[in-house]
Backbone as a printed PyTorch tensor [residue, N CA C, xyz], in Angstrom:
tensor([[[114.3030,  92.0050,  97.4620],
         [114.3400,  93.0930,  97.5050],
         [112.9940,  94.4910,  96.8820]],

        [[113.5660,  94.1230,  95.9700],
         [113.2040,  95.6740,  95.1510],
         [111.0360,  95.6860,  95.4930]],

        [[110.5730,  93.9420,  95.6200],
         [108.6680,  93.6450,  95.3430],
         [108.8170,  94.4130,  96.5560]],

        [[109.8450,  93.8660,  98.3680],
         [109.1390,  94.3460,  99.2370],
         [109.5480,  95.0610,  99.6880]],

        [[110.3910,  96.4130,  98.8200],
         [110.2490,  98.1480,  99.1160],
         [109.0770,  98.7870,  98.3030]],

        [[108.4220,  97.3720,  96.8220],
         [107.3370,  97.8220,  96.8970],
         [105.8620,  98.1540,  96.7480]],

        [[105.9370,  97.0500,  98.0420],
         [104.4560,  96.5680,  98.9030],
         [104.7400,  98.3070,  99.7810]],

        [[106.0770,  97.6070, 100.5690],
         [106.1510,  99.2050, 101.7120],
         [105.4070, 100.8900, 100.9620]],

        [[105.3840, 101.1190, 100.0050],
         [105.8050, 101.8580,  99.0390],
         [104.3060, 102.8020,  98.7770]],

        [[104.1440, 101.1380,  98.2520],
         [101.8770, 101.5350,  98.7840],
         [101.2060, 101.4040,  99.4110]],

        [[101.5180, 100.7790, 100.3950],
         [100.9230, 100.8940, 101.3140],
         [101.1920, 102.6350, 102.0710]],

        [[102.2670, 103.4070, 101.9800],
         [102.5700, 104.8700, 102.1030],
         [102.6400, 105.6790, 101.4300]],

        [[102.0840, 104.8920, 100.0750],
         [101.9470, 106.4310,  99.0440],
         [100.6380, 105.4030,  98.2730]],

        [[ 99.4430, 104.8790,  98.6820],
         [ 98.2120, 105.3090,  97.0330],
         [ 98.9240, 105.3310,  95.9380]],

        [[ 99.1100, 106.2840,  95.7220],
         [ 98.9990, 106.9340,  94.3530],
         [100.3920, 105.4970,  94.0760]],

        [[100.5760, 105.1360,  94.6580],
         [101.3450, 104.2530,  93.2550],
         [100.8200, 102.5340,  93.3900]],

        [[ 99.8320, 102.6940,  93.6700],
         [ 99.4580, 101.6530,  94.1040],
         [ 98.1260, 101.2010,  92.0450]],

        [[ 98.1080, 100.3540,  91.9930],
         [ 97.3530,  99.9390,  90.5050],
         [ 95.6800, 100.2630,  91.1280]],

        [[ 94.9780, 100.5600,  90.2220],
         [ 93.2490, 101.3070,  90.2840],
         [ 92.5910, 100.6640,  89.9250]],

        [[ 91.6020, 100.7190,  91.2740],
         [ 90.7340,  99.2000,  90.8130],
         [ 90.2460, 100.5960,  90.6230]],

        [[ 88.7300,  99.2610,  90.5700],
         [ 87.4060,  99.8470,  89.6100],
         [ 85.8190,  99.9250,  90.3890]],

        [[ 85.5770, 101.1030,  90.8190],
         [ 84.1330, 101.4770,  91.4940],
         [ 82.9510, 100.4140,  91.2200]],

        [[ 82.7270,  99.3180,  92.1430],
         [ 81.5020,  98.6010,  92.2480],
         [ 80.7720,  99.3310,  92.0940]],

        [[ 80.7160, 100.3310,  92.5330],
         [ 79.5070, 101.4090,  91.9310],
         [ 78.6730, 101.7480,  90.6330]],

        [[ 80.0440, 102.8320,  90.3670],
         [ 79.7800, 103.9170,  88.7920],
         [ 80.7650, 103.3710,  87.7610]],

        [[ 81.4610, 101.9180,  88.3780],
         [ 83.1860, 101.2880,  87.1620],
         [ 84.1740, 102.4890,  87.3910]],

        [[ 84.5900, 103.9470,  87.7470],
         [ 85.0820, 104.8220,  87.4070],
         [ 86.6190, 104.0630,  88.1290]],

        [[ 87.4340, 104.1500,  86.9950],
         [ 89.0210, 103.4560,  87.8400],
         [ 89.3410, 104.9720,  89.1670]],

        [[ 90.0910, 104.2040,  90.0340],
         [ 90.2940, 105.9720,  91.0520],
         [ 90.8640, 105.1750,  92.0240]],

        [[ 92.0940, 105.6120,  92.6060],
         [ 93.7990, 103.9910,  93.4290],
         [ 92.2250, 104.1540,  94.5280]],

        [[ 92.7440, 103.3740,  95.0990],
         [ 92.3510, 102.7860,  96.7090],
         [ 92.9640, 104.4570,  97.3820]],

        [[ 91.5860, 104.5460,  98.3610],
         [ 92.3510, 105.9230, 100.3050],
         [ 93.1460, 105.4180, 100.8870]],

        [[ 93.4650, 104.5250, 100.7250],
         [ 93.5490, 103.7670, 102.4820],
         [ 95.2470, 103.4860, 102.4980]],

        [[ 96.3510, 104.3000, 103.4460],
         [ 97.0050, 104.5350, 103.3920],
         [ 97.1570, 104.2840, 105.2990]],

        [[ 98.4890, 104.1280, 105.3660],
         [ 98.9170, 104.0150, 106.7230],
         [ 98.0690, 105.0750, 107.1070]],

        [[ 97.2530, 106.4960, 106.9950],
         [ 97.0110, 107.0920, 108.0460],
         [ 95.4430, 107.0160, 108.0200]],

        [[ 95.0660, 107.0520, 106.9100],
         [ 93.8700, 105.5340, 106.5450],
         [ 92.7280, 105.9260, 105.4410]],

        [[ 91.4460, 105.7930, 105.3430],
         [ 91.2410, 105.3660, 104.0390],
         [ 89.8160, 106.8120, 103.7170]],

        [[ 89.1810, 107.0720, 103.1330],
         [ 88.0240, 108.3860, 103.3050],
         [ 87.6670, 107.5880, 102.8980]],

        [[ 87.1770, 105.5400, 103.5200],
         [ 85.5020, 105.6610, 104.2030],
         [ 85.6000, 105.7490, 105.6680]],

        [[ 86.7490, 106.0450, 105.9580],
         [ 86.2540, 106.2320, 107.0000],
         [ 85.9060, 108.0330, 107.5400]],

        [[ 86.2290, 108.8020, 106.7910],
         [ 86.4640, 110.2800, 106.5740],
         [ 84.7260, 110.4980, 106.0480]],

        [[ 83.8260, 109.9510, 105.2130],
         [ 82.6800, 109.7600, 105.0710],
         [ 81.9030, 109.0380, 105.5850]],

        [[ 81.2170, 110.1050, 106.2430],
         [ 79.8740, 110.2940, 107.7320],
         [ 78.8430, 109.5240, 106.5260]],

        [[ 79.0890, 108.3730, 106.9920],
         [ 77.2680, 107.5330, 107.3150],
         [ 76.9730, 106.5710, 108.5920]],

        [[ 76.0990, 106.9450, 108.4510],
         [ 74.9650, 105.5330, 109.5890],
         [ 75.4730, 104.5070, 109.8140]],

        [[ 75.5540, 103.7860, 110.7780],
         [ 75.1490, 101.7110, 110.5920],
         [ 74.7080, 101.9070, 109.8730]],

        [[ 73.0060, 101.8050, 109.2860],
         [ 72.1810, 101.2720, 107.7230],
         [ 72.8240, 102.2220, 107.3220]],

        [[ 74.1050, 102.7230, 106.8010],
         [ 74.2110, 102.8890, 105.6680],
         [ 75.4150, 102.1030, 104.6420]],

        [[ 75.6390, 102.0140, 106.0590],
         [ 77.3310, 100.6470, 106.5420],
         [ 76.5510,  99.4530, 105.7280]],

        [[ 75.4530,  99.1440, 106.2010],
         [ 74.9290,  98.2030, 106.1960],
         [ 74.2100,  97.2380, 105.4370]],

        [[ 73.7410,  98.7840, 103.8460],
         [ 73.4410,  98.8710, 103.4560],
         [ 74.3660,  97.8830, 102.3010]],

        [[ 75.7060,  99.4520, 102.1160],
         [ 77.0810,  98.7660, 101.2670],
         [ 77.2310,  97.9850, 101.4530]],

        [[ 76.9380,  97.3920, 102.4210],
         [ 78.1610,  96.0880, 103.1690],
         [ 77.6160,  94.8720, 102.0310]],

        [[ 75.6510,  95.3730, 102.8180],
         [ 75.1290,  93.7100, 100.6980],
         [ 75.2600,  94.3550, 100.3700]],

        [[ 75.3500,  95.7880,  99.4900],
         [ 75.4460,  95.2370,  98.0500],
         [ 76.8300,  95.3510,  96.7270]],

        [[ 77.6710,  95.7880,  97.9050],
         [ 79.3930,  95.5630,  97.2500],
         [ 79.9400,  94.7950,  97.6070]],

        [[ 81.2450,  93.6510,  97.0490],
         [ 81.9820,  93.4840,  97.7460],
         [ 83.3810,  93.4950,  98.0940]],

        [[ 83.9120,  94.9110,  96.8640],
         [ 84.8690,  95.8640,  97.1130],
         [ 84.8220,  97.2560,  97.6580]],

        [[ 85.6580,  97.6560,  97.9010],
         [ 85.3520,  99.4410,  97.7710],
         [ 85.0390, 100.8760,  96.6760]],

        [[ 84.4310, 101.2130,  96.8940],
         [ 84.1460, 102.5130,  96.2550],
         [ 84.9050, 103.8870,  96.0010]],

        [[ 84.6390, 104.4440,  95.0020],
         [ 85.3210, 105.7530,  94.8840],
         [ 85.2370, 106.8390,  95.4990]],

        [[ 85.8110, 107.0190,  96.0280],
         [ 84.9630, 108.0910,  97.0250],
         [ 83.6100, 108.7370,  96.9640]],

        [[ 84.1570, 109.5640,  94.9700],
         [ 82.4510, 110.3770,  94.6980],
         [ 81.3380, 109.8190,  95.1030]],

        [[ 81.3040, 107.6870,  94.8020],
         [ 80.5920, 107.1830,  94.3830],
         [ 79.9770, 107.7570,  97.0260]],

        [[ 81.3330, 106.4740,  97.4360],
         [ 79.9470, 106.8870,  99.1840],
         [ 80.2070, 108.1120,  99.4360]],

        [[ 80.1090, 109.8180,  99.3230],
         [ 79.4340, 110.7520,  99.0540],
         [ 78.1670, 110.7600,  98.5750]],

        [[ 78.0240, 110.7370,  97.4820],
         [ 76.6530, 110.4890,  97.1080],
         [ 75.8070, 109.5280,  98.3790]],

        [[ 76.2340, 108.7780,  98.4850],
         [ 75.3590, 107.6250,  99.0810],
         [ 74.8480, 108.1800, 100.6400]],

        [[ 76.3180, 108.8590, 100.9530],
         [ 76.0120, 109.8090, 101.6780],
         [ 75.3800, 110.5090, 102.3050]],

        [[ 75.1820, 111.8430, 101.2220],
         [ 74.4340, 113.2690, 101.0440],
         [ 72.8630, 111.8080, 100.9330]],

        [[ 72.1620, 110.7410, 100.3020],
         [ 71.1660, 109.9220, 100.5370],
         [ 71.0330, 110.6750,  98.4640]],

        [[ 72.1810, 109.8010,  97.4730],
         [ 71.2780, 110.3390,  95.9060],
         [ 71.6590, 108.7640,  95.3250]],

        [[ 71.5070, 108.0990,  97.1170],
         [ 71.7110, 106.5020,  96.1530],
         [ 70.6740, 105.7180,  95.1350]],

        [[ 69.8090, 106.2760,  95.7870],
         [ 68.4090, 105.4000,  95.1130],
         [ 68.7540, 105.7500,  93.0230]],

        [[ 69.1730, 107.1750,  93.4070],
         [ 69.6740, 108.0160,  91.3760],
         [ 70.7530, 107.4820,  90.9570]],

        [[ 71.4820, 108.1710,  91.8490],
         [ 72.6610, 107.3240,  90.4230],
         [ 73.5940, 106.3670,  91.2950]],

        [[ 73.6060, 104.8350,  91.7190],
         [ 74.3250, 104.2790,  91.5680],
         [ 73.4320, 103.1040,  91.5220]],

        [[ 73.9280, 102.0490,  90.6560],
         [ 73.6440, 100.9280,  90.7950],
         [ 72.7760, 100.1500,  92.0780]]])
């Protein structure tokens, strides 16, 4: 029962999740995905940018890296 409640709480509150490491910069972050949605959907990326990200990375990126990528700074800052 306790394990089930923990899983449900994580869905509602991202702050309860174990931290991930951003594939682009290596920084630790808590994924923003929750019942309300993820920052991935809030940051405006073209279909071309999304395709490039899918080709480069398997997992999540932190919000700062996604924002840099959206701003066109990915060539100088990201791996």
